[in-house]
Structures are given as C-alpha cells and as structure tokens.
N, C-alpha and C positions, 0 to 999 in steps of 0.2 A: 769757772767763769769763762776763761779763754776757750775751752773746748765747746761751750755752748755758743759763743759768738762765732767760732769757726764753723760749727755745724750749721748755724743759721745762714752764714755767708755761702757755704757750699750748697745748701738747699735752694737759695735764691738763684745761684749761678749754674746749677746743674741742668744740663740739657734733658729734655724729656724725649726728644727724638733726634736721631742722627744716623748718618750712613755708617755702616760698620766698616772699620778699618783695622788693619794689623791683627785680624782675628779676634778682636775684643768685642764681645756682645754686650758689654756693660753700659754702653752709651744710651741704650734705650731705657735704662732704669734710672729712676730719680736718685736713688741711693746706691752707690756702687760698692759692692763688697770688696773689690780689689783696692779701691781707694782707701776704704776704711782699714783694711789689713796693712797697707803700706804706711798709713798715718800712724797706726799703732806701733809698727816696727820703728818708725822714726822717733816717736815719743820714748820708746824703750831705750833707744841709743842715747837720747838726751839724759834720761834718768841714770844710765850707766856712767855717762861723763860726769854728772854731778856726784855720783857715788865715788868715782875715782878722785875727783878734786877734794871731796870731803873725807876721803879715807886715809888710812895710815898704811905706809909701805916701809919696807926695810931700808930702802935707799931712794933718793930723789930720782935717780936714773930709772929704777923700776916703775916709779909712779909716772914719769914722763913717757916711758915705753907703753904702759897701759893706756894712758890718756891718748897718745897718738893712735893706738890701735882702735880705740872706740871712736875717735874722730874720723878715721878712715871708714869705719862701719857706718857712721852717720852720713858721711858724704855719699857712700854707695846707696843708702836708703833714700836720701833726697833725690839723687839722680834717678833712681827707679820710680819714685813717686811722680816726678815731673815728666819723665818719659811716658808713664802711663797716662797722666792727665792730658797729654797731647792727643790721645786717642779719643778724648771727649770733645774735641773742637767741633763747634756747630757749623754745619755747611752753610746755613743761612747768613752767618756773619761774613763769610768770605765773599759771597755773592753781593752782599750789600756794599762791601768795601770796593768791589770792582765797579759797581754802578756809580759810586761817588767819584771815583778817579776818572 
C-alpha cells in the first residue's frame, strides 16, 4: 500500500521537462531509473535493520554493532537519494518564486 501511494505521489510531482544539471539526464523522464534504484536500496537497508532487530545474536554488543552498521548504510542511502532528487528541481518553480518576491 505505501509503495503504491509513494509511486502515485512521485508520478504527480515528477517533472516532465527540466534543464539538465550535474550530468543527470533523468529529469526529462517521468519515471527516473536512478530514483527507483536509490529507493530500492533504501528499502533494502530498512529491511536489514528490521532483520537485525528481530534476529538473534551471540551478544548484545554484536547486535548493536550490526544495527549501527546498517543504520549508517541507511543514512548513506537517504543522503544519496536526496542528493539525486535535487537534480530534479523544476526551473519553472524557481522563476515563479522570484516573480512573487
């Protein structure tokens, strides 16, 4: 259900045209393969975190070490996703904001 809602929201807000920036040509596409890949990677890290939380380990220290490792991987995945999404900024919205101010 969440994935469907997220996909619908992405489809509504996805730019159909934009100026290319940072060497990313995905902005002219309605569905961005890089965004999808990064979202899948993020979801994988969340699944791994749940697996660690629900899993059994020899010591609590070992469990916490593995949890911290996957949280770091998740943080990197989120950072990469948001950095990539900035390449999708629509140039029309920035010109509209300048006209209002």
